[in-house]
Structure formats: C-alpha cells, structure tokens
KERO-864750 format. One record per residue (C-alpha): z, y, x. Coordinates in steps of 0.25 Angstrom, whole numbers, always signed. Layout:
<r up="Z" north="Y" east="X"/>
...
//
This chain:
<r up="+241" north="+402" east="+588"/>
<r up="+240" north="+416" east="+578"/>
<r up="+235" north="+417" east="+565"/>
<r up="+229" north="+431" east="+561"/>
<r up="+228" north="+437" east="+550"/>
<r up="+222" north="+452" east="+548"/>
<r up="+222" north="+458" east="+536"/>
<r up="+218" north="+473" east="+535"/>
<r up="+231" north="+470" east="+534"/>
<r up="+227" north="+464" east="+546"/>
<r up="+237" north="+452" east="+547"/>
<r up="+239" north="+444" east="+559"/>
<r up="+247" north="+431" east="+558"/>
<r up="+248" north="+425" east="+573"/>
<r up="+251" north="+412" east="+575"/>
<r up="+256" north="+407" east="+592"/>
<r up="+243" north="+395" east="+597"/>
<r up="+248" north="+390" east="+610"/>
<r up="+245" north="+400" east="+619"/>
<r up="+238" north="+398" east="+628"/>
<r up="+231" north="+387" east="+619"/>
<r up="+233" north="+374" east="+618"/>
<r up="+228" north="+361" east="+623"/>
<r up="+214" north="+356" east="+622"/>
<r up="+216" north="+348" east="+610"/>
<r up="+224" north="+359" east="+601"/>
<r up="+215" north="+361" east="+589"/>
<r up="+218" north="+377" east="+587"/>
<r up="+205" north="+383" east="+588"/>
<r up="+200" north="+371" east="+578"/>
<r up="+212" north="+375" east="+570"/>
<r up="+208" north="+389" east="+570"/>
<r up="+194" north="+387" east="+563"/>
<r up="+200" north="+374" east="+555"/>
<r up="+208" north="+386" east="+545"/>
<r up="+195" north="+392" east="+540"/>
<r up="+192" north="+382" east="+536"/>
<r up="+200" north="+380" east="+521"/>
<r up="+213" north="+381" east="+517"/>
<r up="+221" north="+377" east="+504"/>
<r up="+218" north="+387" east="+497"/>
<r up="+204" north="+390" east="+502"/>
<r up="+199" north="+379" east="+506"/>
<r up="+185" north="+381" east="+513"/>
<r up="+182" north="+391" east="+524"/>
<r up="+172" north="+397" east="+514"/>
<r up="+186" north="+400" east="+506"/>
<r up="+194" north="+405" east="+516"/>
<r up="+182" north="+416" east="+522"/>
<r up="+178" north="+418" east="+508"/>
<r up="+193" north="+423" east="+505"/>
<r up="+193" north="+433" east="+514"/>
<r up="+179" north="+438" east="+514"/>
<r up="+180" north="+441" east="+498"/>
<r up="+190" north="+452" east="+502"/>
<r up="+181" north="+457" east="+515"/>
<r up="+192" north="+452" east="+525"/>
<r up="+190" north="+446" east="+540"/>
<r up="+195" north="+431" east="+544"/>
<r up="+196" north="+423" east="+554"/>
<r up="+205" north="+418" east="+566"/>
<r up="+204" north="+413" east="+580"/>
<r up="+210" north="+405" east="+593"/>
<r up="+215" north="+413" east="+605"/>
<r up="+222" north="+408" east="+618"/>
<r up="+234" north="+409" east="+611"/>
<r up="+235" north="+410" east="+597"/>
<r up="+226" north="+408" east="+583"/>
<r up="+222" north="+420" east="+575"/>
<r up="+219" north="+420" east="+558"/>
<r up="+217" north="+433" east="+555"/>
<r up="+213" north="+439" east="+540"/>
<r up="+209" north="+455" east="+540"/>
<r up="+206" north="+459" east="+525"/>
<r up="+208" north="+473" east="+518"/>
<r up="+223" north="+476" east="+513"/>
<r up="+221" north="+472" east="+497"/>
<r up="+218" north="+457" east="+503"/>
<r up="+229" north="+454" east="+512"/>
<r up="+236" north="+444" east="+503"/>
<r up="+222" north="+435" east="+503"/>
<r up="+221" north="+438" east="+518"/>
<r up="+236" north="+433" east="+519"/>
<r up="+232" north="+420" east="+510"/>
<r up="+219" north="+418" east="+517"/>
<r up="+226" north="+416" east="+530"/>
<r up="+238" north="+411" east="+526"/>
<r up="+229" north="+398" east="+522"/>
<r up="+223" north="+397" east="+534"/>
<r up="+234" north="+396" east="+544"/>
<r up="+242" north="+386" east="+531"/>
<r up="+233" north="+380" east="+525"/>
<r up="+222" north="+375" east="+531"/>
<r up="+215" north="+363" east="+526"/>
<r up="+208" north="+359" east="+539"/>
<r up="+199" north="+350" east="+532"/>
<r up="+193" north="+340" east="+542"/>
<r up="+177" north="+343" east="+538"/>
<r up="+181" north="+358" east="+541"/>
<r up="+186" north="+352" east="+555"/>
<r up="+174" north="+344" east="+559"/>
<r up="+165" north="+357" east="+555"/>
<r up="+174" north="+366" east="+562"/>
<r up="+174" north="+355" east="+574"/>
<r up="+157" north="+358" east="+575"/>
<r up="+160" north="+373" east="+573"/>
<r up="+170" north="+374" east="+585"/>
<r up="+162" north="+366" east="+594"/>
<r up="+151" north="+377" east="+591"/>
<r up="+159" north="+385" east="+595"/>
<r up="+162" north="+380" east="+608"/>
<r up="+149" north="+377" east="+609"/>
<r up="+145" north="+393" east="+609"/>
<r up="+156" north="+397" east="+618"/>
<r up="+150" north="+387" east="+628"/>
<r up="+137" north="+394" east="+627"/>
<r up="+142" north="+408" east="+629"/>
<r up="+144" north="+408" east="+643"/>
<r up="+155" north="+422" east="+644"/>
<r up="+166" north="+413" east="+633"/>
<r up="+162" north="+404" east="+644"/>
<r up="+165" north="+409" east="+655"/>
<r up="+179" north="+415" east="+649"/>
<r up="+182" north="+400" east="+647"/>
<r up="+179" north="+395" east="+660"/>
<r up="+186" north="+406" east="+666"/>
<r up="+200" north="+403" east="+657"/>
<r up="+199" north="+389" east="+661"/>
<r up="+199" north="+392" east="+676"/>
<r up="+211" north="+402" east="+673"/>
<r up="+220" north="+393" east="+664"/>
<r up="+214" north="+379" east="+669"/>
<r up="+219" north="+368" east="+662"/>
<r up="+227" north="+376" east="+651"/>
<r up="+224" north="+380" east="+638"/>
<r up="+219" north="+396" east="+641"/>
<r up="+209" north="+388" east="+650"/>
<r up="+202" north="+384" east="+638"/>
<r up="+192" north="+388" east="+625"/>
<r up="+202" north="+389" east="+614"/>
<r up="+193" north="+383" east="+605"/>
<r up="+194" north="+369" east="+615"/>
<r up="+182" north="+363" east="+619"/>
<r up="+171" north="+351" east="+612"/>
<r up="+179" north="+339" east="+616"/>
<r up="+193" north="+347" east="+610"/>
<r up="+187" north="+350" east="+598"/>
<r up="+181" north="+337" east="+595"/>
<r up="+193" north="+332" east="+597"/>
<r up="+201" north="+338" east="+589"/>
<r up="+204" north="+331" east="+575"/>
<r up="+211" north="+335" east="+561"/>
<r up="+225" north="+330" east="+565"/>
<r up="+225" north="+340" east="+579"/>
<r up="+223" north="+351" east="+568"/>
<r up="+232" north="+348" east="+560"/>
<r up="+243" north="+346" east="+569"/>
<r up="+241" north="+360" east="+576"/>
<r up="+241" north="+368" east="+564"/>
<r up="+251" north="+361" east="+560"/>
<r up="+259" north="+365" east="+573"/>
<r up="+254" north="+378" east="+575"/>
<r up="+251" north="+384" east="+562"/>
<r up="+264" north="+385" east="+556"/>
<r up="+273" north="+396" east="+554"/>
<r up="+281" north="+398" east="+565"/>
<r up="+269" north="+400" east="+574"/>
<r up="+263" north="+412" east="+565"/>
<r up="+263" north="+425" east="+568"/>
<r up="+257" north="+436" east="+557"/>
<r up="+253" north="+449" east="+558"/>
<r up="+248" north="+461" east="+548"/>
<r up="+241" north="+472" east="+551"/>
<r up="+238" north="+483" east="+540"/>
<r up="+241" north="+491" east="+527"/>
<r up="+252" north="+478" east="+523"/>
<r up="+267" north="+477" east="+520"/>
<r up="+274" north="+470" east="+531"/>
<r up="+282" north="+463" east="+519"/>
<r up="+272" north="+460" east="+510"/>
<r up="+265" north="+452" east="+522"/>
<r up="+276" north="+446" east="+525"/>
<r up="+281" north="+442" east="+510"/>
<r up="+265" north="+436" east="+510"/>
<r up="+269" north="+428" east="+523"/>
<r up="+280" north="+421" east="+518"/>
<r up="+275" north="+420" east="+505"/>
<r up="+264" north="+411" east="+511"/>
<r up="+268" north="+404" east="+523"/>
<r up="+285" north="+404" east="+520"/>
<r up="+286" north="+391" east="+517"/>
<r up="+276" north="+386" east="+531"/>
<r up="+284" north="+376" east="+540"/>
<r up="+285" north="+379" east="+554"/>
<r up="+283" north="+370" east="+567"/>
<r up="+283" north="+369" east="+580"/>
<r up="+270" north="+376" east="+587"/>
<r up="+266" north="+370" east="+600"/>
<r up="+271" north="+379" east="+612"/>
<r up="+263" north="+390" east="+620"/>
<r up="+255" north="+383" east="+632"/>
<r up="+258" north="+392" east="+646"/>
<r up="+244" north="+398" east="+653"/>
<r up="+244" north="+390" east="+666"/>
<r up="+236" north="+397" east="+677"/>
<r up="+224" north="+391" east="+685"/>
<r up="+222" north="+380" east="+695"/>
<r up="+217" north="+385" east="+705"/>
<r up="+201" north="+387" east="+701"/>
<r up="+195" north="+400" east="+700"/>
<r up="+181" north="+400" east="+698"/>
<r up="+173" north="+391" east="+688"/>
<r up="+157" north="+391" east="+685"/>
<r up="+152" north="+386" east="+673"/>
<r up="+136" north="+384" east="+672"/>
<r up="+128" north="+389" east="+662"/>
<r up="+113" north="+393" east="+661"/>
<r up="+117" north="+407" east="+658"/>
<r up="+107" north="+421" east="+658"/>
<r up="+122" north="+427" east="+663"/>
<r up="+131" north="+422" east="+674"/>
<r up="+146" north="+424" east="+666"/>
<r up="+159" north="+428" east="+674"/>
<r up="+174" north="+428" east="+672"/>
<r up="+184" north="+434" east="+683"/>
<r up="+198" north="+433" east="+679"/>
<r up="+210" north="+433" east="+685"/>
<r up="+225" north="+427" east="+678"/>
<r up="+231" north="+440" east="+669"/>
<r up="+245" north="+442" east="+664"/>
<r up="+251" north="+438" east="+650"/>
<r up="+250" north="+446" east="+636"/>
<r up="+262" north="+453" east="+638"/>
<r up="+262" north="+459" east="+651"/>
<r up="+266" north="+471" east="+655"/>
<r up="+253" north="+473" east="+663"/>
<r up="+245" north="+468" east="+652"/>
<r up="+241" north="+481" east="+649"/>
<r up="+237" north="+485" east="+663"/>
<r up="+228" north="+473" east="+665"/>
<r up="+219" north="+476" east="+652"/>
<r up="+219" north="+490" east="+660"/>
<r up="+212" north="+484" east="+672"/>
<r up="+203" north="+476" east="+662"/>
<r up="+196" north="+489" east="+655"/>
<r up="+197" north="+494" east="+671"/>
<r up="+190" north="+484" east="+675"/>
<r up="+178" north="+479" east="+664"/>
<r up="+182" north="+482" east="+650"/>
<r up="+171" north="+493" east="+646"/>
<r up="+159" north="+501" east="+652"/>
<r up="+168" north="+509" east="+661"/>
<r up="+176" north="+496" east="+667"/>
<r up="+174" north="+495" east="+681"/>
<r up="+167" north="+482" east="+679"/>
<r up="+156" north="+487" east="+669"/>
<r up="+153" north="+499" east="+679"/>
<r up="+151" north="+490" east="+690"/>
<r up="+144" north="+479" east="+684"/>
<r up="+135" north="+484" east="+675"/>
<r up="+134" north="+499" east="+676"/>
<r up="+132" north="+500" east="+691"/>
<r up="+125" north="+486" east="+695"/>
<r up="+121" north="+483" east="+680"/>
<r up="+124" north="+465" east="+684"/>
<r up="+131" north="+464" east="+670"/>
<r up="+130" north="+467" east="+655"/>
<r up="+145" north="+460" east="+652"/>
<r up="+157" north="+463" east="+661"/>
<r up="+173" north="+464" east="+655"/>
<r up="+185" north="+462" east="+659"/>
<r up="+197" north="+457" east="+652"/>
<r up="+214" north="+455" east="+654"/>
<r up="+217" north="+443" east="+643"/>
<r up="+231" north="+440" east="+641"/>
<r up="+240" north="+430" east="+633"/>
<r up="+253" north="+426" east="+633"/>
<r up="+256" north="+421" east="+647"/>
<r up="+245" north="+424" east="+655"/>
<r up="+231" north="+432" east="+654"/>
<r up="+218" north="+435" east="+662"/>
<r up="+212" north="+448" east="+668"/>
<r up="+196" north="+445" east="+666"/>
<r up="+182" north="+449" east="+670"/>
<r up="+170" north="+445" east="+662"/>
<r up="+155" north="+447" east="+665"/>
<r up="+141" north="+441" east="+663"/>
<r up="+128" north="+443" east="+673"/>
<r up="+116" north="+438" east="+678"/>
<r up="+119" north="+425" east="+685"/>
<r up="+110" north="+430" east="+696"/>
<r up="+120" north="+443" east="+699"/>
<r up="+136" north="+435" east="+696"/>
<r up="+141" north="+436" east="+708"/>
<r up="+137" north="+448" east="+711"/>
<r up="+144" north="+454" east="+697"/>
<r up="+157" north="+444" east="+701"/>
<r up="+158" north="+450" east="+714"/>
<r up="+158" north="+464" east="+706"/>
<r up="+169" north="+457" east="+697"/>
<r up="+179" north="+453" east="+707"/>
<r up="+175" north="+466" east="+715"/>
<r up="+181" north="+475" east="+703"/>
<r up="+194" north="+466" east="+702"/>
<r up="+198" north="+469" east="+715"/>
<r up="+195" north="+483" east="+715"/>
<r up="+204" north="+483" east="+701"/>
<r up="+213" north="+475" east="+709"/>
<r up="+214" north="+482" east="+722"/>
<r up="+211" north="+497" east="+717"/>
<r up="+215" north="+497" east="+703"/>
<r up="+211" north="+506" east="+690"/>
<r up="+212" north="+521" east="+693"/>
<r up="+218" north="+532" east="+685"/>
<r up="+207" north="+534" east="+674"/>
<r up="+204" north="+518" east="+673"/>
<r up="+218" north="+516" east="+671"/>
<r up="+219" north="+528" east="+659"/>
<r up="+203" north="+522" east="+654"/>
<r up="+209" north="+508" east="+652"/>
<r up="+220" north="+512" east="+645"/>
<r up="+214" north="+520" east="+635"/>
<r up="+203" north="+510" east="+632"/>
<r up="+215" north="+500" east="+630"/>
<r up="+224" north="+510" east="+622"/>
<r up="+212" north="+513" east="+613"/>
<r up="+206" north="+498" east="+612"/>
<r up="+222" north="+495" east="+606"/>
<r up="+222" north="+508" east="+597"/>
<r up="+207" north="+505" east="+592"/>
<r up="+212" north="+489" east="+590"/>
<r up="+224" north="+494" east="+581"/>
<r up="+212" north="+499" east="+572"/>
<r up="+210" north="+487" east="+565"/>
<r up="+221" north="+478" east="+558"/>
<r up="+217" north="+466" east="+562"/>
<r up="+219" north="+471" east="+578"/>
<r up="+234" north="+477" east="+572"/>
<r up="+237" north="+462" east="+568"/>
<r up="+232" north="+457" east="+579"/>
<r up="+240" north="+465" east="+589"/>
<r up="+251" north="+463" east="+581"/>
<r up="+254" north="+447" east="+580"/>
<r up="+245" north="+446" east="+596"/>
<r up="+258" north="+450" east="+600"/>
<r up="+268" north="+446" east="+591"/>
<r up="+262" north="+431" east="+592"/>
<r up="+261" north="+431" east="+608"/>
<r up="+272" north="+442" east="+612"/>
<r up="+283" north="+443" east="+604"/>
<r up="+282" north="+457" east="+599"/>
<r up="+272" north="+467" east="+596"/>
<r up="+269" north="+481" east="+602"/>
<r up="+264" north="+491" east="+594"/>
<r up="+252" north="+500" east="+598"/>
<r up="+259" north="+510" east="+604"/>
<r up="+266" north="+503" east="+614"/>
<r up="+255" north="+494" east="+618"/>
<r up="+249" north="+509" east="+621"/>
<r up="+261" north="+515" east="+628"/>
<r up="+261" north="+501" east="+636"/>
<r up="+247" north="+504" east="+640"/>
<r up="+251" north="+521" east="+643"/>
<r up="+260" north="+516" east="+652"/>
<r up="+251" north="+507" east="+663"/>
<r up="+250" north="+513" east="+675"/>
<r up="+239" north="+513" east="+687"/>
<r up="+249" north="+506" east="+696"/>
<r up="+251" north="+494" east="+685"/>
<r up="+235" north="+493" east="+685"/>
<r up="+233" north="+491" east="+699"/>
<r up="+247" north="+484" east="+700"/>
<r up="+239" north="+474" east="+690"/>
<r up="+226" north="+475" east="+697"/>
<r up="+232" north="+469" east="+707"/>
<r up="+242" north="+459" east="+702"/>
<r up="+231" north="+454" east="+692"/>
<r up="+217" north="+454" east="+700"/>
<r up="+221" north="+442" east="+711"/>
<r up="+210" north="+439" east="+718"/>
<r up="+214" north="+426" east="+722"/>
<r up="+216" north="+424" east="+705"/>
<r up="+202" north="+428" east="+701"/>
<r up="+195" north="+416" east="+692"/>
<r up="+180" north="+416" east="+689"/>
<r up="+172" north="+408" east="+678"/>
<r up="+156" north="+411" east="+679"/>
<r up="+146" north="+404" east="+668"/>
<r up="+133" north="+405" east="+672"/>
<r up="+123" north="+397" east="+678"/>
<r up="+130" north="+391" east="+692"/>
<r up="+133" north="+379" east="+695"/>
<r up="+144" north="+383" east="+707"/>
<r up="+153" north="+393" east="+707"/>
<r up="+155" north="+394" east="+722"/>
<r up="+147" north="+409" east="+722"/>
<r up="+158" north="+413" east="+713"/>
<r up="+168" north="+406" east="+716"/>
<r up="+168" north="+412" east="+731"/>
<r up="+168" north="+426" east="+726"/>
<r up="+183" north="+425" east="+720"/>
<r up="+193" north="+429" east="+730"/>
<r up="+203" north="+419" east="+737"/>
//
C-alpha cells in the first residue's frame, strides 16, 4: 500500500500494499475510504476536510493495483498542518461503525457507476482474461458481494497488519529542508510499532481464454485489445512506451489517423503501456458504432501487425522520444508529481532515478530496439480482446484473433 502526501512542499508517504491486489475479501479499498471519515484529532469527515480546505490545500487518496496513496498539497507555511492531518489519517483513524455502513453504500454506488460505464467495464473485462483467477484481474474496489461482506474486524485487522511504519514510504517535494521533515516524521511516528505486512502476490498469466464479450445495450461498442507487456523495471520499458506513442497516443498516431481521420469510424481510439512490479500489458481501446465494430477491430489488428512486421520509422521514433521526454519534464513542474515520482520509484523499484537519468535512458533507445520489442511483444497468438456492447456472442470477434 502507498500512503502519499504532497504539499507544495509536496510530500508523498508510500505504504506498499499487496501487489498485485490482495485476495477478494481484503478491504484495502474500503480502508482508504474510511480513513477520511474522522481521526482522534479530527473526529469527523467535515473536520478532516476543513483542516486542509481552510488553508487552500488539496487532500485526497486513491487505491491502485500495487499501492494506496494519500496526499496533501498545501502552501509551504502550512506544512506542519498538512503533516499533522496526514499522520492522523494513517495512524489514528476512528473507523466508526456508523460511518462504515454509510461508506459501504457509497462504494456500492461507485461500483454501480462503473457498471454503467462501458469504457471502464471493458478494461476490467480485459484484465479478467489477461490475469484470470489473480488479483490483477479484479476491480480494486471489489464486487457487490465482497463489499457487503466486509466487517469492522476485517478492516481493523487489515489496518493493524498493513498500516505500519515498516510498510510506509514518505516522499516530500517542494521548498523544504530535509532534516526538518525527518524530524517532524520522527516526532509524529517514532513510537509507532512495526508489524509483518502480508507478502506480495505474484502475477499469473492467462488460462487460454483470449476473447470475452459482455452484453450491454449501449449506443457504442467498446473494444479493448491487449498483449502481455513488461514489468516496471524492465530495460525495454521506454521502447514499449515509444511503440504506444507511435500506435495510438495523440492526434498524429497511426490508429488516430487511420480510424478517425481517414475512415471516420471512431471518436476515441488510444493505446497505452501498463507496467506493474512483475508484469504489464500493451493495450488499445476504441469506442465505435456497433455496426462498425468488426471493421474497426480489423483495422486495429492490422495496425498492430504492421507495427510488428515493419516497426516504426526514424521520424516516428524521434516524435515518440521527444513527446515522452517533454511529457515527463512538464509533469515535474508540479510538486505533487515530483513527490510521486520519487516515492513510487523508491517503493516499487528500490531506487530513485533522476529526471536526467530517465531522459538519458530514452535518448539511448534505438530504432533497432523498437523493432525488436515490437516483434517480441506484439505476438499474434497472445492477443486478448474484450468487447462490451449489444452482442450475445463472441463468435464474430473471436474469429478475427490470429491463432
């Protein structure tokens, strides 16, 4: 799990979670919600929020596949307050039973919202066949059944096991003095007892199912195509990111030009590379009129095949490299992103690369690297497809996947 707090000094406090997410009944997502409902010092959700709202700051959290993050971004004069609120959240949450029951309803509403969002639903469906019977293949928020089955004892047990100082990483960025921050952390958390957090759960690949269709009466068909990718610390991580840029990131990408500009088939088409500690995925998504879904899928598969066989051009490599470098450097204009950059790397990879090192790694990627990675990653026999739309069968879609 990750706890992150970002100030302007942006501070990130990272607590590793089970990665990939823990078994179905662990309440990590529920816990994240409950932490904002009151602490010993700020005994209500209103008082927690007002403490940071009152100084113009930002307070939030999120649960991802491999961590949970809590962050605060505030002006430098309010750093002590921000630290105090964040430490209260992660160390002294009240976990009031009444608040838990109210928040259970909130999470169930969130699950219902996702069920009504086919673009989100298709990604979850795709994950379920990429990583079946594995935590990575499930929604981090859980299901209606699991959310209803979580009780306070489960929440308190998880909190006692995972929310402990030896499972927390803190990252701070901004106009701060290192020794001052260390002293503040030691003062607030120095007497916190450690524990033995749960072990990480290794990712497990597919079981042979490569196509999944979920019927939904929608105006668009939603298609997600993916092949297994590479882990977060893999030496080819920049190369696969460049391939994603070439294929489907931005208005000059191959898929955007082919599907939207030339054929007028889609409004949204994009690709992305996802990286986790021990696995990854290379994905393409598009939404299209149901009667054009097969035609759009044929184009997507053809462009993936062309990228594999021919590779990118020198001009595409230059564009992808400069886009990626520029995107990274612009992100670092925000202290919240700086603290996230530092904390995320330290948590998941055990070392922190500088921006200069990352840029140098990108500059070292060659056209031959892209061609090699494209051939290795875009394996036709490993293509997976998920479809959400007005279809009762997967036959016409599954038939398009190469054997």
